N, C-alpha and C positions, 0 to 999 in steps of 0.2 A: 486453978490458975494456968492459963495457956501461955506458953512462951513461943509464939510464932515470930520468927526473925526473918525479915526480908533479906535476901541475898543481894548485895550490890553488884551491879553489872557494868561492864564497859564494852562499848562497840568500837572496834578498830577496823581500819581499811588499809589495804596495801596500795600505796599510790606511787611507789618507785619500783623499778625492776630489780631483779636479783642478779642480773648479769654483771660480772666483774666484782661481786661482793665475796667476802671470805666465806669459807665453809661454815664457820661458826655463826655468822650472821644469817646465812641461808637456813641453817638448822633451827635457829631461834624463830625465824619467821614461819617455818613449817611447823614448829612446835606450837605456834599460836593458831595454827589451822588455816593459814593463808598460803595460796599457791599462785594466784593470778592477780595482775594489776586490776584494781577496782573491786576486788572481792572484799566483802565485809564479814565480820564475825563478832557475835556477841558472846562475851566471856565473863565468868565470875571474877570480880575484882579482888583477887587474893594477892598477897605479897609476892609470890613467885610470878604470877601473870604480870603484875605491874612492873616488876623488875625486868621481865623479858621485853615488855613494851619500851621501857626506858633504854634498854640496850640497842634497840633498833628504831628509835624514835625518828631518825632521819629517813626511814623507809615506810613507816606506817603513820597513819593519822588517826587520832582519837576523835571519833564522830560523835559519840554520845556517852555521857556519864549517867547511867541509870541509878535510881534511888533504891 
């Protein structure tokens, strides 16, 4: 019996700049691997990652929900 489990992914894009944002918000965006406006990153949709996205949802855009 094979137990192959697909990892769910989420693609996020930084669409607002970090200028004037708090250090905590900048650290969260950098923790997601985003540095420049327009940069996208595909991440595993785990609870910590989704929580980070939720904290900076006004700065990032969820482009794709992978299955």
